[in-house]
C-alpha positions, -999 to +999 in steps of 0.1 A: +391-199+642+418-209+617+397-198+587+371-225+594+336-217+580+318-244+598+318-257+635+347-279+645+336-313+653+347-323+688+347-358+703+348-360+742+360-394+756+351-398+794+333-424+813+317-395+836+285-383+820+288-351+842+321-343+827+307-349+791+278-325+800+300-299+815+323-298+786+293-295+761+278-267+782+311-248+784+315-249+747+281-235+737+284-206+714+322-213+708+319-229+673+318-265+683+297-295+675+302-318+705+296-357+707+307-378+735+319-414+740+323-434+776+346-461+766+375-469+740+354-492+720+326-467+715+352-439+711+370-457+683+338-466+665+327-430+668+360-417+655+357-438+624+321-428+617+322-392+624+358-381+617+361-354+643+384-324+641+397-325+677+394-352+702+395-347+741+402-380+761+403-388+797+437-408+804+420-433+828+391-452+808+373-485+816+392-516+801+419-494+787+438-460+789+436-428+769+471-437+757+456-466+737+429-444+724+456-419+714+478-445+697+449-458+677+436-423+667+471-413+655+473-444+635+441-440+618+439-401+616+473-388+622+464-350+618+435-350+643+447-330+675+442-351+707+440-333+742+444-357+771+430-350+805+430-365+839+427-355+877+458-372+890+479-386+862+515-394+871+541-372+852+556-402+833+522-410+818+515-373+808+550-372+792+544-404+773+512-391+759+528-359+747+556-379+729+529-401+715+515-369+699+491-355+722+486-319+715+480-308+752+472-320+786+446-306+810+443-313+848+408-321+858+385-305+870+391-283+838+380-248+840+362-230+811+391-207+805+417-236+803+394-257+779+389-227+756+428-220+754+437-256+749+411-260+721+422-227+705+458-243+704+445-273+690+427-253+663+458-238+652+470-272+644+442-279+619+447-272+582+436-238+571+410-229+545+425-227+510+397-201+500+412-178+526+447-174+508+447-141+492+451-143+453+448-180+452+430-195+421+440-231+422+459-255+444+470-290+434+481-319+455+495-350+439+504-382+459+518-414+447+511-443+471+520-480+473+495-509+472+492-519+509+457-515+519+466-509+554+479-474+547+445-463+534+429-449+566+459-427+573+460-415+537+422-406+538+427-389+571+455-366+555+435-359+525+405-349+546+421-327+569+444-310+543+420-306+515+384-309+528+385-293+563+359-267+556+331-292+547+304-300+571+310-330+593+283-348+575+297-340+541+333-350+553+318-384+565+304-388+530+337-380+514+356-401+538+335-431+528+336-423+490+375-420+491+379-452+511+357-472+486+376-458+457+410-463+471+404-498+482+391-506+447+421-490+433+444-510+453+426-544+458+407-548+426+430-527+404+467-531+414+465-565+433+438-580+411+417-594+438+382-601+427+352-594+449+345-633+453+381-640+464+381-612+489+348-622+505+358-658+507+391-649+524+374-625+549+349-652+558+378-678+562+400-655+582+427-653+556+425-620+541+460-608+555+475-639+539+459-631+507+473-597+507+506-608+515+507-632+486+496-606+462+521-579+475+550-604+469+541-612+434+567-594+413+541-580+387+519-566+414+541-554+442+557-524+424+523-509+413+513-476+426+482-454+429+483-418+419+460-394+438+455-359+425+434-333+442+427-298+427+411-271+443+395-245+419+384-213+433+365-201+403+345-235+403+341-235+439+350-272+440+373-300+448+382-327+423+397-358+435+413-382+408+425-417+417+445-438+391+457-473+396+479-494+374+456-524+370+438-536+340+407-517+348+371-529+352+338-529+333+323-501+352+295-494+328+277-527+336+281-519+373+266-485+369+237-497+349+231-522+378+231-495+403+193-498+411+195-535+414+227-532+437+211-509+461+181-531+465+201-564+470+226-579+493+252-582+469+283-562+481+298-563+447+293-527+436+274-515+466+301-493+478+305-476+445+267-470+442+269-454+476+298-432+467+279-421+435+246-414+454+266-390+477+286-376+447+267-380+414+297-366+394+316-398+401+329-409+366+355-434+352+377-432+322+371-456+292+397-481+308+381-482+341+414-477+361+407-440+369+379-425+389+372-388+392+350-374+420+340-337+421+329-321+454+311-288+453+321-264+481+288-246+483 
């Protein structure tokens, strides 16, 4: 089980409902929580919402192929093992899937034994549980990243898989959402100095990419970095994430005091931080407002 203390979250992508049901039935009692999607659009939406540990996808899907899903998944969540399957896939297609990063290929109909073996191999690719390392008291990760917001999804996927793989699927989903909000704030509002009103206007007018390009080419902004520090403390039984940007900071106190108003209004300014704090009450900023700390209990 690769040291995992909770069930692994598995996404099955297949247009055939019978195949979805058969895989779910075969995995009963094997430590998997199974969800399914029938088409690429639903699959990619489900992937973003549920952050599965492992994905099994049919290579022949409506309106696209499993290769498209594989490519998108690897771009968003690089460390998630993907198993591809098909009844009569041509060998070049199978080889292409493996070159693109697929962990395994299964010929349909898949037997229970073949499925179990493939999933065990995929499980071996998942990050281990830090708590299982003998003698480990503390572990620290420190990453320095640039100010391109397009890199955030892959960065969050790495953080979740590497540091928080033993959290429940729901808790990982909460953590993913909180990290996404805090990292976007650090890069967009902190390093690139994009105020909320400018971002919303650019999004509404379809020129958000142009706004980013202009900010990333400004000499005073383009070389700014974000520092991400993650600490696992065995004695405290917690993970601590600290995100520091090189911007001017912001007036976080007034935002926190408006939390109740924000939660009840349609104002997007501050809503993400409010939601992150609702899931993780420990969320706290430094005096300047350019560093945020998030503590995640591992109970």
